[in-house]
C-alpha positions as CSV (number, residue, x, y, z in Angstrom):
1,M,-40.4,-1.8,7.9
2,R,-43.0,-3.6,6.5
3,P,-42.2,-6.9,4.4
4,R,-43.4,-5.3,1.1
5,F,-40.4,-3.0,1.5
6,F,-37.9,-6.0,1.2
7,A,-39.6,-7.1,-2.1
8,L,-39.8,-4.0,-3.4
9,I,-35.9,-3.8,-2.9
10,A,-34.8,-7.3,-3.8
11,A,-37.0,-6.6,-7.1
12,F,-34.5,-4.0,-7.8
13,S,-31.5,-6.0,-6.8
14,L,-30.9,-3.2,-3.7
15,A,-30.7,-4.1,0.0
16,A,-31.7,-1.3,2.8
17,T,-27.8,-1.1,3.3
18,T,-27.2,1.9,5.8
19,L,-25.0,4.1,4.5
20,S,-25.3,6.4,7.0
21,A,-26.7,6.3,10.8
22,Q,-29.2,8.9,9.6
23,Y,-30.8,6.5,7.3
24,S,-34.6,6.2,8.4
25,G,-35.6,3.5,6.0
26,C,-38.3,5.6,4.3
27,G,-38.4,6.1,0.3
28,D,-40.1,2.7,-1.0
29,A,-43.4,2.9,-3.1
30,Q,-45.8,3.1,-0.2
31,T,-43.8,4.9,2.4
32,P,-42.4,8.2,1.0
33,C,-39.9,10.3,2.5
34,D,-41.1,13.3,4.2
35,V,-39.6,17.3,3.9
36,E,-41.0,20.4,4.2
37,G,-43.3,21.1,1.2
38,G,-43.9,17.6,0.0
39,T,-42.6,13.9,-0.2
40,Y,-40.0,11.9,-2.1
41,H,-39.1,8.1,-2.8
42,M,-35.7,7.0,-2.7
43,A,-34.0,3.4,-3.5
44,I,-30.5,2.8,-2.0
45,P,-27.9,0.9,-3.8
46,R,-26.1,-2.7,-2.7
47,A,-22.8,-0.8,-2.0
48,E,-21.9,0.3,1.1
49,V,-20.2,3.5,-0.3
50,A,-22.4,4.8,-2.9
51,K,-20.9,6.7,-5.5
52,G,-23.2,9.8,-5.8
53,I,-27.1,10.8,-6.4
54,V,-29.5,10.2,-9.4
55,I,-32.6,12.4,-9.0
56,H,-35.5,12.2,-11.6
57,L,-38.5,14.2,-11.7
58,H,-41.4,12.9,-13.5
59,G,-44.0,14.3,-16.1
60,A,-46.9,15.7,-15.5
61,G,-49.8,13.9,-13.9
62,A,-47.3,10.8,-13.1
63,R,-46.6,9.4,-9.9
64,A,-43.0,9.9,-8.5
65,S,-43.5,5.8,-6.7
66,G,-43.7,4.6,-10.4
67,L,-39.9,5.9,-11.4
68,L,-38.7,3.4,-8.8
69,K,-39.6,0.8,-11.3
70,S,-37.6,2.6,-14.5
71,G,-34.5,1.5,-16.2
72,L,-33.0,4.2,-14.7
73,A,-33.6,3.3,-11.0
74,R,-32.3,0.1,-12.1
75,G,-29.2,1.6,-13.7
76,A,-28.5,3.8,-11.3
77,A,-28.8,0.9,-8.6
78,A,-26.4,-0.9,-10.4
79,R,-23.6,1.3,-10.6
80,G,-24.0,2.7,-7.0
81,Y,-26.4,5.4,-6.9
82,V,-28.3,6.4,-4.4
83,F,-32.0,7.1,-7.0
84,V,-34.6,9.7,-5.7
85,A,-37.8,10.4,-7.2
86,P,-39.5,13.8,-5.9
87,E,-42.9,14.2,-6.1
88,G,-44.3,17.0,-8.0
89,Y,-47.3,18.2,-6.3
90,H,-49.7,21.3,-7.4
91,P,-53.4,20.7,-5.9
92,N,-54.6,23.6,-7.8
93,S,-53.2,22.7,-11.1
94,R,-54.5,21.0,-14.4
95,F,-52.7,18.1,-13.7
96,V,-52.0,17.7,-9.6
97,R,-48.5,16.3,-9.8
98,N,-46.9,18.9,-11.5
99,W,-43.9,21.5,-11.5
100,S,-43.7,24.9,-11.2
101,V,-42.1,25.6,-14.2
102,R,-41.6,29.2,-15.1
103,A,-43.8,30.3,-17.8
104,N,-46.1,33.2,-18.7
105,G,-49.8,33.0,-17.6
106,S,-49.0,30.6,-15.0
107,S,-48.7,30.3,-11.3
108,F,-48.2,27.4,-8.8
109,E,-48.7,26.9,-5.0
110,R,-45.1,25.9,-4.2
111,D,-41.8,26.9,-5.2
112,D,-40.4,23.3,-6.3
113,A,-36.9,25.2,-6.6
114,V,-36.7,25.6,-2.9
115,F,-38.3,21.9,-2.5
116,L,-35.8,20.3,-4.4
117,R,-33.2,21.9,-2.4
118,A,-35.1,20.5,0.7
119,V,-35.2,16.7,-1.1
120,L,-31.6,16.8,-1.9
121,A,-30.6,18.3,1.6
122,D,-32.4,15.3,3.2
123,V,-30.7,12.9,0.7
124,R,-27.5,13.9,2.0
125,R,-28.5,14.1,5.7
126,Q,-29.8,10.7,5.3
127,T,-26.8,8.8,3.3
128,G,-24.3,10.9,4.5
129,L,-23.1,11.8,0.7
130,T,-22.1,15.3,1.3
131,E,-20.0,15.9,-1.8
132,E,-20.5,13.3,-4.0
133,P,-21.9,14.2,-7.7
134,V,-25.5,15.0,-8.3
135,M,-27.4,14.0,-11.5
136,L,-30.9,16.1,-11.9
137,A,-32.9,14.2,-14.6
138,G,-36.1,14.8,-15.6
139,F,-39.0,13.9,-18.2
140,S,-41.4,16.5,-20.3
141,R,-42.5,18.8,-17.7
142,G,-39.7,17.7,-15.4
143,G,-37.5,18.0,-17.9
144,S,-38.4,21.4,-18.0
145,M,-37.9,22.0,-14.0
146,V,-34.5,20.3,-15.0
147,W,-34.1,23.4,-17.4
148,D,-35.0,26.0,-15.1
149,I,-32.8,24.4,-12.4
150,A,-30.1,24.2,-14.2
151,C,-30.7,28.0,-15.5
152,H,-31.6,29.7,-12.0
153,D,-29.9,27.1,-9.1
154,P,-26.9,25.7,-11.4
155,S,-24.9,24.9,-8.3
156,F,-27.9,22.3,-7.5
157,A,-26.3,19.5,-9.5
158,T,-23.3,18.3,-11.0
159,A,-24.8,17.9,-14.1
160,Y,-28.4,18.0,-15.7
161,A,-30.1,15.9,-18.4
162,P,-33.7,16.5,-19.8
163,L,-35.9,14.4,-21.9
164,A,-38.8,16.0,-23.8
165,G,-38.8,18.8,-22.2
166,A,-37.3,22.6,-22.5
167,F,-37.8,25.8,-21.3
168,W,-41.5,27.9,-21.2
169,N,-41.9,31.2,-22.5
170,D,-40.6,33.5,-22.0
171,L,-37.2,31.9,-22.4
172,P,-34.7,33.3,-20.3
173,E,-32.0,36.1,-21.8
174,V,-29.1,34.3,-19.8
175,C,-28.4,31.7,-17.3
176,S,-26.8,32.1,-14.5
177,A,-23.9,30.2,-15.1
178,P,-22.5,27.6,-17.4
179,V,-23.8,24.0,-16.6
180,K,-23.2,20.5,-18.6
181,L,-26.4,19.1,-19.7
182,F,-27.6,16.3,-21.7
183,H,-30.5,17.0,-23.6
184,T,-32.6,14.4,-25.3
185,H,-35.7,14.7,-27.9
186,G,-37.4,12.9,-30.5
187,W,-37.9,14.1,-33.9
188,N,-41.2,13.0,-33.7
189,D,-42.1,14.7,-30.6
190,R,-45.8,15.8,-30.9
191,T,-46.9,16.2,-27.3
192,V,-43.3,18.5,-26.8
193,P,-42.3,19.6,-30.5
194,L,-39.0,20.9,-30.8
195,E,-40.4,24.1,-31.7
196,G,-42.5,24.3,-29.1
197,R,-46.6,25.1,-28.9
198,S,-49.2,27.4,-27.2
199,F,-52.4,27.1,-24.8
200,R,-55.0,29.0,-23.6
201,N,-55.0,30.7,-27.1
202,G,-51.4,31.9,-27.4
203,Q,-51.4,32.6,-23.4
204,V,-48.7,29.7,-22.2
205,V,-45.7,28.9,-24.8
206,Q,-43.9,26.0,-24.5
207,G,-40.1,26.9,-25.4
208,D,-38.2,26.0,-28.7
209,V,-35.9,23.7,-27.7
210,W,-33.5,25.1,-30.3
211,A,-34.1,28.5,-28.5
212,S,-33.1,27.1,-24.8
213,L,-30.2,25.7,-26.3
214,K,-29.0,29.2,-27.6
215,V,-29.3,30.7,-24.3
216,L,-27.4,28.2,-22.3
217,R,-24.6,27.9,-25.5
218,E,-24.3,32.1,-24.7
219,T,-24.5,31.2,-21.3
220,N,-21.4,28.5,-21.4
221,G,-19.3,30.7,-23.9
222,C,-20.0,28.8,-27.1
223,D,-18.9,31.4,-29.3
224,A,-19.6,29.3,-32.4
225,R,-22.8,28.5,-32.8
226,Q,-22.3,25.6,-34.6
227,P,-21.0,22.5,-32.4
228,E,-17.6,21.1,-32.4
229,R,-18.8,17.8,-33.8
230,N,-21.7,16.1,-35.0
231,S,-22.1,12.0,-35.0
232,Y,-24.3,9.6,-34.7
233,E,-25.4,5.9,-34.1
234,G,-27.7,3.9,-35.5
235,A,-31.3,6.1,-34.8
236,F,-29.5,8.9,-32.5
237,W,-28.3,11.7,-34.2
238,F,-25.5,13.7,-31.4
239,R,-24.6,17.4,-31.5
240,H,-21.7,17.8,-29.3
241,W,-20.8,21.6,-27.7
242,T,-17.4,20.9,-25.9
243,D,-15.2,23.6,-26.8
244,C,-17.1,26.3,-25.0
245,K,-15.7,28.8,-22.4
246,A,-17.5,26.5,-19.5
247,G,-19.6,23.4,-19.4
248,K,-20.6,21.2,-21.9
249,I,-24.0,20.5,-24.2
250,E,-25.0,17.4,-25.8
251,L,-27.7,17.1,-27.5
252,M,-29.3,13.5,-28.7
253,L,-32.3,13.2,-31.1
254,H,-34.1,10.1,-31.8
255,Q,-37.0,9.4,-34.5
256,G,-39.7,8.8,-31.8
257,G,-42.3,10.8,-30.2
258,H,-42.8,11.8,-26.5
259,G,-40.3,9.0,-24.6
260,A,-37.7,7.8,-23.7
261,P,-35.5,6.2,-26.5
262,Q,-34.6,2.6,-25.6
263,G,-31.0,2.9,-24.1
264,W,-31.4,6.3,-22.5
265,S,-30.9,6.0,-19.1
266,G,-27.4,3.5,-20.2
267,R,-26.0,6.6,-22.4
268,M,-27.5,9.1,-19.6
269,L,-25.5,7.5,-17.0
270,D,-22.5,6.9,-19.3
271,W,-22.4,11.0,-19.9
272,F,-22.9,11.7,-16.9
273,E,-19.7,9.4,-15.4
274,A,-17.9,10.7,-17.9
275,Q,-18.2,14.4,-16.2
276,T,-17.4,12.9,-13.2
277,G,-15.1,10.2,-13.7
């Protein structure tokens, strides 16, 4: 491995501790790991026995390697999780680095549900983490991809944490199975408004977050439309659907726009660990 790899790992308080004899040392910003269909980046925690895997999907136009410097990458590593950042790649898309989110009027070269399965399988092979819990998080278009995976491939992860992204139209009538999902959104988000917005003269429409939540409530068997309880902490407002027949839904709203509020990664990881502890 090159010297820059060790410098990067030190910067994140990580070490190239081999969790499995299969670990190849790939994953730093300059040397992504290769799987069929694309690449991903990975950071290994200092602990010899990791607690699980946290996967984060970047927003449209962003680079997966940049997520290695994120607060979520540092937080996940500090708690003993392998952090994984797959690369969305669709060269014929408006944004080359994008995700194949289901939407009317959209088509993509790669099925990212298949690609992400390949990424997870390779991470498990390299690290030996075959049974440990998995969190799938994502921002903006990455957040919408998280909703798609949660709905159509719910066994992919233990829990899901979309940020500033939801279904696109047409929304599914029902999802495949109940899931645990922690959705975060900015009250003043104008890029992905809570009510969604349309493009190409209405041919492509961002889904309504409230409608997305309704689909998942029905899938989870939340007989009461309203949440079991509401709460707030300073600038954050929460709605908790925890009394459903299966799964859990948490909605966290903040006063900001299209981005992660301060402390998001820590709150999300706290929630994830509460589901798996």
